[in-house]
SERO-4910 file (N, C-alpha, C, O; in steps of 0.05 Angstrom, whole numbers):
BEGIN
 pado doro    nc1    nc2    nc3   cac1   cac2   cac3    cc1    cc2    cc3    oc1    oc2    oc3
  Met    A   -224    108    240   -233     84    248   -248     71    229   -265     85    217
  Thr    A   -246     45    222   -261     35    198   -267      9    210   -249     -7    215
  Ile    A   -293      5    215   -305    -25    229   -316    -41    203   -331    -30    188
  Met    A   -310    -63    200   -317    -81    174   -322   -107    180   -309   -116    199
  Arg    A   -337   -120    169   -343   -150    175   -319   -164    165   -307   -158    144
  Leu    A   -311   -187    185   -285   -203    177   -283   -206    151   -265   -195    138
  Gln    A   -303   -224    141   -299   -236    115   -300   -216     96   -285   -222     77
  Lys    A   -314   -191     94   -307   -170     75   -276   -158     76   -264   -155     55
  Tyr    A   -267   -153    100   -240   -145    107   -221   -167     93   -203   -158     78
  Met    A   -223   -188     97   -203   -211     86   -204   -210     56   -183   -214     44
  Ser    A   -230   -205     42   -229   -203     12   -220   -182      4   -208   -183    -18
  Gln    A   -223   -150     20   -209   -128      6   -177   -129     12   -162   -115     -1
  Ala    A   -170   -144     30   -140   -145     36   -128   -163     16   -103   -162     14
  Trp    A   -140   -179      1   -132   -199    -20   -122   -222     -6   -104   -236    -16
  Ile    A   -134   -228     20   -127   -249     34   -134   -277     20   -120   -296     15
  Cys    A   -160   -271     17   -181   -297      1   -205   -285     -5   -211   -262      1
  Ser    A   -219   -301    -18   -251   -293    -23   -267   -291     -1   -259   -302     20
  Arg    A   -292   -277     -2   -309   -279     25   -319   -310     29   -322   -319     51
  Arg    A   -323   -323     11   -334   -348     10   -311   -369     27   -318   -385     44
  Lys    A   -283   -365     17   -266   -377     27   -260   -368     59   -252   -384     76
  Ala    A   -265   -341     63   -260   -331     88   -277   -345    109   -268   -352    131
  Glu    A   -305   -349    101   -322   -363    117   -313   -390    122   -316   -399    145
  Glu    A   -302   -406    104   -298   -433    108   -270   -430    127   -270   -447    145
  Tyr    A   -252   -415    127   -228   -416    142   -238   -406    173   -229   -416    193
  Ile    A   -256   -388    174   -264   -381    201   -276   -405    215   -267   -414    236
  Lys    A   -294   -413    204   -307   -440    214   -285   -461    218   -288   -474    238
  Asp    A   -266   -466    206   -245   -484    213   -229   -476    234   -212   -492    242
  Gly    A   -231   -453    246   -214   -444    263   -187   -430    260   -173   -423    278
  Gln    A   -182   -425    231   -157   -418    222   -154   -388    218   -134   -381    205
  Val    A   -169   -371    226   -172   -345    225   -166   -332    254   -179   -339    273
  Phe    A   -146   -313    255   -142   -303    281   -143   -273    285   -130   -261    267
  Ile    A   -152   -261    299   -158   -230    305   -138   -222    330   -143   -228    353
  Asn    A   -120   -212    323   -102   -203    348    -91   -227    364    -85   -226    388
  Asp    A    -88   -253    346    -77   -278    357    -95   -291    373    -87   -309    387
  Lys    A   -123   -283    373   -140   -300    380   -165   -307    361   -175   -292    345
  Val    A   -173   -336    366   -188   -353    346   -212   -333    340   -224   -324    359
  Ala    A   -218   -326    314   -237   -311    304   -265   -329    301   -266   -353    296
  Glu    A   -290   -309    307   -313   -321    304   -327   -317    280   -317   -298    268
  Leu    A   -346   -328    267   -357   -319    244   -374   -293    243   -378   -281    222
  Trp    A   -383   -285    264   -397   -262    269   -380   -237    272   -390   -215    271
  Glu    A   -359   -241    275   -337   -220    284   -333   -198    265   -334   -205    241
  Ser    A   -329   -173    271   -316   -150    256   -292   -138    264   -284   -140    288
  Val    A   -279   -124    248   -253   -116    256   -253    -87    252   -267    -76    236
  Asp    A   -233    -72    272   -226    -42    264   -199    -50    245   -181    -65    252
  Thr    A   -202    -36    222   -179    -39    204   -157    -23    214   -135    -31    207
  Asp    A   -156     -1    230   -138     10    236   -118     -1    257    -95      7    259
  Ile    A   -130    -21    275   -122    -29    300   -116    -57    298    -93    -64    300
  Asp    A   -138    -79    292   -134   -104    290   -117   -116    270   -114   -106    248
  Val    A   -105   -140    278    -88   -150    263   -101   -177    255   -109   -191    273
  Val    A   -105   -186    230   -115   -210    221    -96   -229    210    -80   -220    194
  Arg    A    -94   -254    217    -80   -275    208    -93   -295    199   -114   -301    210
  Leu    A    -85   -311    178    -93   -335    168    -76   -358    170    -55   -360    157
  Trp    A    -83   -374    187    -63   -396    194    -58   -412    169    -34   -416    163
  Asn    A    -77   -421    151    -74   -433    131    -52   -426    110    -36   -442    100
  Arg    A    -54   -396    105    -34   -387     87     -5   -382     95     14   -380     80
  Ala    A     -5   -379    130     19   -376    142     35   -399    140     60   -398    141
  Lys    A     19   -426    137     36   -452    132     41   -461    108     51   -483    106
  Met    A     35   -446     85     39   -451     58     68   -451     52     83   -438     66
  Ser    A     77   -465     34    107   -463     29    117   -440     15    101   -430      0
  Gln    A    139   -430     17    143   -406      5    145   -406    -26    148   -385    -38
  Gln    A    144   -431    -38    147   -431    -62    120   -424    -80    118   -418   -104
  Asp    A     99   -428    -62     74   -423    -67     67   -392    -75     49   -387    -90
  Phe    A     84   -374    -62     80   -349    -61    100   -331    -80    124   -337    -80
  Val    A     90   -311    -97    101   -296   -119    107   -267   -107     94   -258    -87
  Tyr    A    122   -255   -116    125   -227   -110    140   -209   -134    163   -212   -142
  Tyr    A    124   -194   -142    129   -171   -162    132   -144   -158    120   -135   -138
  Leu    A    147   -126   -173    148    -97   -174    138    -88   -197    144    -99   -218
  Phe    A    121    -70   -197    111    -62   -225    111    -29   -224    104    -19   -202
  Asn    A    118    -11   -245    119     13   -250     92     25   -265     89     26   -289
  Lys    A     74     33   -247     50     39   -255     47     63   -267     55     83   -255
  Pro    A     37     64   -291     35     89   -310      9    106   -298     -5     97   -281
  Arg    A      3    133   -310    -22    142   -302    -40    131   -316    -36    119   -337
  Gly    A    -65    137   -305    -88    127   -316    -95    100   -310   -116     91   -322
  Ile    A    -84     85   -295    -86     57   -288    -94     59   -258    -85     74   -241
  Glu    A   -113     39   -256   -123     40   -223   -114     16   -209   -113     -5   -223
  Thr    A   -107     15   -187   -103     -5   -168   -121    -21   -161   -115    -44   -155
  Thr    A   -146    -12   -160   -168    -25   -148   -186    -34   -174   -180    -24   -195
  Cys    A   -206    -48   -172   -226    -58   -191   -233    -35   -212   -251    -19   -206
  Ala    A   -222    -32   -236   -229    -11   -255   -258     -1   -252   -275    -16   -243
  Gln    A   -263     21   -258   -285     36   -260   -295     30   -288   -280     17   -302
  Lys    A   -320     38   -299   -333     31   -319   -312     47   -344   -305     70   -340
  Gly    A   -304     32   -366   -286     48   -385   -257     46   -380   -241     48   -398
  Gly    A   -249     40   -352   -221     45   -345   -206     17   -341   -219     -4   -343
  Ser    A   -182     16   -335   -165     -6   -335   -150     -7   -308   -139     13   -298
  Ser    A   -151    -34   -296   -138    -42   -275   -105    -53   -278    -95    -58   -300
  Ile    A    -93    -55   -254    -69    -67   -259    -71    -95   -270    -55   -103   -287
  Ile    A    -90   -111   -260    -91   -136   -267   -100   -140   -295    -94   -161   -306
  Asp    A   -115   -120   -310   -122   -119   -337    -98   -116   -357    -99   -125   -380
  Val    A    -78   -102   -347    -56    -96   -362    -30   -107   -362    -12   -102   -378
  Ile    A    -28   -128   -337     -2   -140   -336     -9   -169   -347    -32   -176   -350
  Asp    A     13   -186   -353     13   -211   -362     31   -230   -344     50   -243   -353
  Ile    A     23   -229   -317     39   -249   -301     21   -269   -298     -3   -265   -293
  Pro    A     32   -295   -301     18   -319   -303      2   -326   -275    -20   -336   -275
  Glu    A     15   -320   -253      4   -325   -228    -21   -303   -220    -23   -280   -228
  Arg    A    -39   -315   -203    -62   -294   -195    -52   -275   -174    -52   -283   -151
  Val    A    -46   -254   -179    -34   -235   -158    -52   -209   -152    -72   -206   -165
  Phe    A    -45   -192   -134    -63   -173   -125    -46   -148   -119    -23   -152   -111
  Pro    A    -54   -124   -122    -39    -99   -114    -33    -99    -83    -53   -104    -68
  Val    A    -12    -94    -73     -9    -89    -43     -7    -59    -36     13    -46    -40
  Gly    A    -32    -50    -26    -35    -22    -22    -47     -8    -45    -55    -23    -63
  Arg    A    -52     18    -48    -65     30    -70    -45     55    -75    -31     67    -59
  Leu    A    -48     60   -102    -35     83   -115    -59    100   -133    -71     88   -151
  Asp    A    -64    122   -127    -87    131   -147    -84    133   -173    -63    138   -184
  Lys    A   -110    130   -188   -106    133   -220    -84    150   -231    -68    145   -249
  Asp    A    -85    173   -217    -67    195   -231    -38    198   -220    -23    216   -227
  Ser    A    -31    179   -204     -6    176   -194      8    155   -210     -4    137   -221
  Thr    A     36    156   -210     53    139   -225     71    123   -201     73    131   -178
  Gly    A     85    101   -211    105     92   -194    105     61   -188     95     43   -202
  Leu    A    117     58   -164    123     27   -155     95     18   -140     85     31   -121
  Ile    A     86     -4   -148     67    -19   -133     80    -53   -133     90    -66   -151
  Val    A     74    -60   -104     79    -87   -103     57   -104   -113     33    -97   -110
  Leu    A     63   -129   -124     43   -144   -130     50   -174   -118     73   -182   -118
  Ser    A     32   -188   -108     35   -213    -94     12   -228    -89    -11   -218    -91
  Asn    A     16   -254    -83    -13   -268    -73    -10   -279    -43    -25   -296    -34
  Asp    A     15   -266    -26     23   -272     -2      8   -254     16     15   -231     18
  Gly    A    -15   -263     31    -34   -245     45    -20   -236     75    -29   -218     89
  Arg    A      2   -252     80     17   -242    103     31   -219     95     24   -199    108
  Met    A     49   -216     77     60   -196     70     44   -168     65     51   -147     75
  Thr    A     20   -172     50      0   -150     49     -8   -141     74     -8   -117     79
  Asn    A    -14   -159     93    -25   -149    120     -5   -129    129    -10   -105    134
  Tyr    A     24   -143    130     49   -127    145     50   -100    131     54    -79    145
  Leu    A     47    -98    103     55    -78     92     33    -53     90     38    -29     84
  Thr    A     13    -61     94    -11    -41     92    -24    -34    118    -34    -11    120
  His    A    -25    -51    139    -35    -44    160    -20    -19    176      4    -19    180
  Pro    A    -35      1    184    -27     25    195     -9     20    222      8     35    229
  Arg    A    -14     -1    233      3     -4    262     30    -11    256     46    -12    275
  Tyr    A     40    -16    229     67    -23    227     83      2    214    107      1    213
  Glu    A     72     19    208     85     41    199    106     42    181    126     56    185
  His    A    103     27    157    126     22    140    130     48    121    112     63    114
  Glu    A    156     50    115    159     74     96    152     74     68    160     55     55
  Lys    A    141     90     58    137     97     27    148    122     19    142    141     34
  Glu    A    163    127     -1    172    148    -14    166    158    -40    167    143    -60
  Tyr    A    160    183    -43    148    191    -67    165    218    -73    180    230    -58
  Val    A    160    223    -97    174    251   -110    146    263   -125    129    252   -140
  Val    A    147    291   -115    122    306   -121    132    329   -135    152    342   -127
  Glu    A    116    337   -157    118    361   -171     91    379   -167     68    371   -170
  Thr    A     97    401   -161     75    420   -160     71    442   -178     91    451   -189
  Phe    A     48    451   -181     43    477   -202     58    502   -196     63    519   -213
  Trp    A     63    503   -171     76    531   -161     99    522   -146     99    501   -133
  Ala    A    122    542   -147    140    535   -129    135    538    -96    121    557    -88
  Leu    A    147    521    -79    134    521    -52    160    531    -36    183    524    -41
  Thr    A    153    547    -19    173    560      3    181    538     22    168    518     27
  Asp    A    204    545     32    215    524     58    191    528     78    185    506     87
  Ala    A    179    543     85    158    547    108    131    529    100    117    520    118
  Gln    A    127    525     71    107    509     65    116    477     64    100    459     66
  Leu    A    144    473     61    153    444     62    154    437     90    146    415     98
  Asp    A    165    458    109    168    454    141    137    447    150    133    429    166
  Thr    A    117    460    141     91    456    155     81    426    148     71    412    166
  Met    A     85    418    125     78    393    113     91    371    131     77    353    139
  Ser    A    119    374    137    138    356    147    129    354    177    134    332    187
  Asn    A    117    372    192    107    374    217     78    360    219     69    354    241
  Gly    A     69    357    204     36    347    203     14    371    198     14    392    211
  Val    A     -1    366    179    -23    380    171    -52    371    177    -58    347    176
  Asp    A    -67    387    181    -97    378    183   -109    373    157   -110    391    140
  Ile    A   -120    346    154   -135    346    124   -157    329    132   -158    305    137
  Glu    A   -178    351    132   -209    338    139   -209    324    164   -217    301    166
  Trp    A   -200    340    188   -202    333    215   -181    308    221   -186    292    239
  Tyr    A   -161    306    208   -140    285    213   -117    299    208   -113    311    187
  Met    A   -100    298    229    -72    309    233    -53    291    227    -49    272    243
  Thr    A    -39    294    202    -21    273    190      1    271    208      4    289    224
  Lys    A     20    248    209     42    246    226     67    261    212     70    263    188
  Lys    A     82    270    229    107    281    221    124    262    199    127    237    202
  Cys    A    131    276    181    148    261    156    174    275    151    181    296    162
  Lys    A    187    260    132    212    271    123    202    284     95    191    271     78
  Val    A    207    311     92    207    326     66    235    338     61    250    348     79
  Asp    A    241    335     34    266    346     24    263    359     -4    255    346    -23
  Arg    A    269    383     -5    270    396    -26    289    385    -52    314    382    -49
  Ile    A    276    379    -77    291    373   -101    299    399   -113    323    405   -116
  Ala    A    275    415   -123    279    439   -135    259    456   -126    248    450   -104
  Ala    A    250    480   -140    233    502   -134    205    488   -128    193    494   -107
  Gly    A    194    472   -143    171    460   -144    170    430   -143    152    417   -154
  Lys    A    190    420   -131    193    388   -133    202    385   -105    213    404    -93
  Phe    A    198    359    -93    208    350    -66    200    320    -62    182    308    -75
  Ser    A    215    310    -43    210    281    -42    198    281    -10    203    297      7
  Ile    A    183    261     -9    167    256     20    165    229     29    157    212     12
  Val    A    173    220     55    170    199     60    149    195     83    150    207    104
  Leu    A    131    179     76    105    173     95    111    145    109    128    128    104
  Thr    A     91    146    130     91    119    145     60    115    150     51    100    168
  Glu    A     48    127    135     18    122    139      4    123    107     16    133     87
  Trp    A    -17    113    107    -34    112     81    -58    124     84    -76    108     90
  Lys    A    -64    145     81    -91    161     78    -97    166     51    -79    169     35
  Asn    A   -124    169     45   -132    168     16   -118    193      7   -113    211     23
  Arg    A   -112    193    -18   -100    217    -29    -84    238     -9    -86    263     -9
  Gln    A    -70    224      8    -59    242     27    -36    260     20    -34    282     32
  Ile    A    -20    255      2      3    279     -9    -18    299    -22    -16    323    -16
  Arg    A    -35    291    -38    -49    313    -53    -61    332    -37    -62    356    -42
  Arg    A    -74    319    -13    -89    334      5    -65    355     22    -67    379     24
  Met    A    -46    342     30    -26    356     43    -18    376     29    -11    395     43
  Val    A    -15    379      5     -1    397    -13    -22    422    -14    -16    446    -12
  Glu    A    -49    411    -18    -74    433    -18    -74    445      7    -81    468     10
  Ser    A    -67    432     25    -68    445     53    -49    470     57    -56    489     71
  Val    A    -27    468     43    -12    496     43    -10    509     19     11    521     11
  Trp    A    -34    507      5    -45    528    -14    -28    523    -41    -18    542    -54
  Ser    A    -25    496    -49    -12    493    -75    -25    467    -88    -45    459    -75
  Lys    A    -19    455   -110    -35    433   -123    -13    412   -136      5    421   -149
  Val    A    -14    391   -133      2    368   -145      1    370   -174    -20    371   -186
  Lys    A     23    369   -186     22    369   -218     34    336   -222     21    324   -240
  Lys    A     51    325   -213     59    297   -213     63    286   -189     76    299   -172
  Leu    A     53    260   -185     64    249   -163     73    221   -170     58    208   -185
  Lys    A     96    211   -161    109    181   -165    122    171   -140    140    183   -128
  Arg    A    112    148   -134    120    133   -113    145    117   -124    143    101   -143
  Ile    A    168    121   -109    195    107   -117    202     87    -99    219     71   -106
  Arg    A    192     85    -75    201     64    -54    179     54    -37    160     68    -30
  Val    A    182     29    -29    164     18     -5    184      2     11    193    -19      2
  Glu    A    191     13     35    215     -1     50    235     -3     37    242     18     27
  Asn    A    249    -25     33    275    -23     20    272    -31    -12    293    -33    -26
  Leu    A    242    -37    -24    239    -39    -55    241    -13    -66    226      6    -60
  His    A    260    -11    -84    263     13    -98    249      9   -131    248    -13   -142
  Leu    A    241     30   -140    232     30   -172    265     26   -185    272      6   -198
  Trp    A    279     45   -179    303     46   -194    301     49   -222    290     70   -229
  Thr    A    310     31   -242    309     37   -269    285     23   -281    285     22   -306
  Leu    A    268     14   -270    246     -1   -277    226     21   -295    216     41   -283
  Lys    A    221     18   -319    207     36   -331    179     32   -331    171      8   -328
  Glu    A    157     55   -336    134     48   -338    122     24   -354    131     18   -376
  Trp    A    106     12   -344     90    -11   -353    107    -37   -350     97    -59   -355
  Gln    A    132    -34   -343    154    -56   -337    146    -68   -308    138    -54   -290
  Tyr    A    149    -98   -306    152   -111   -278    167   -131   -279    173   -143   -299
  Arg    A    176   -135   -257    195   -158   -251    190   -170   -221    178   -158   -203
  Lys    A    200   -194   -217    203   -207   -191    221   -197   -176    240   -184   -185
  Phe    A    217   -202   -148    233   -189   -128    261   -204   -133    262   -226   -142
  His    A    282   -191   -127    308   -204   -126    310   -218    -93    303   -209    -71
  Thr    A    321   -242    -99    323   -254    -75    334   -233    -46    324   -236    -23
  Ser    A    349   -218    -52    363   -202    -30    341   -184    -24    337   -179      0
  Glu    A    323   -172    -43    305   -153    -37    286   -173    -12    281   -166     11
  Lys    A    278   -191    -22    255   -209    -13    267   -214     21    254   -210     41
  Asp    A    294   -223     20    304   -231     45    306   -208     65    301   -212     88
  Ile    A    311   -186     58    313   -157     72    287   -150     79    284   -144    103
  Leu    A    267   -149     64    240   -144     69    227   -161     90    212   -152    107
  Phe    A    233   -188     86    220   -206    108    233   -202    129    218   -205    148
  Lys    A    260   -196    137    271   -192    156    258   -173    174    252   -177    198
  Lys    A    255   -147    158    247   -123    173    215   -130    179    204   -121    199
  Leu    A    200   -147    160    172   -149    169    167   -172    192    145   -174    204
  Gly    A    188   -189    197    187   -212    217    170   -232    203    150   -241    213
  Ile    A    178   -239    178    162   -261    166    183   -283    161    204   -277    150
  Ser    A    178   -306    169    197   -326    170    198   -344    142    214   -362    140
***
């Protein structure tokens, strides 16, 4: 459980800046679990759902949606000293933000958008949306180790949810998660006495990496957006 001031949460969720958040809250445009929010309120990021009425009313043409194949060494959050973030290395004309995170050493699919509604639906733990990864380990894994991970393991006093794990090769498997804990897959692999060599995200819900090469990005296809929004319940 993480308790956070509402303005800070809205900023970190890429909904808007903290200053704008205060303006929207004062104007009665921010809702926590469908109740009008107050300026002094905090939220539980694992439970509460925050909605900004102003952005929900914006025309769809104001929002943009991209898929990006993140290479290793690029951070999804603000870059540390000497590093590079996604925003530093892409040349998208609109102001967009990463939806969710993918650690610096991992590669693969990142959704980029300026739509706070979609960000909230795709990243909030309540909705349990699927993320699929291909994982390579330094040592071959037994069937028992894969079964252990699929049934849930204890990572620092948190029991992971059951998930789908399928073997690809002796030291390679795919895994589908419905939760996003910090470095979760790496910690799950370590819990069965192995270590991740490569980690690549290939899917978020119906959005697939397919043939998109590292460093490349593209806009959502209309069909991808329509299917995703139907699943998320966004009109």
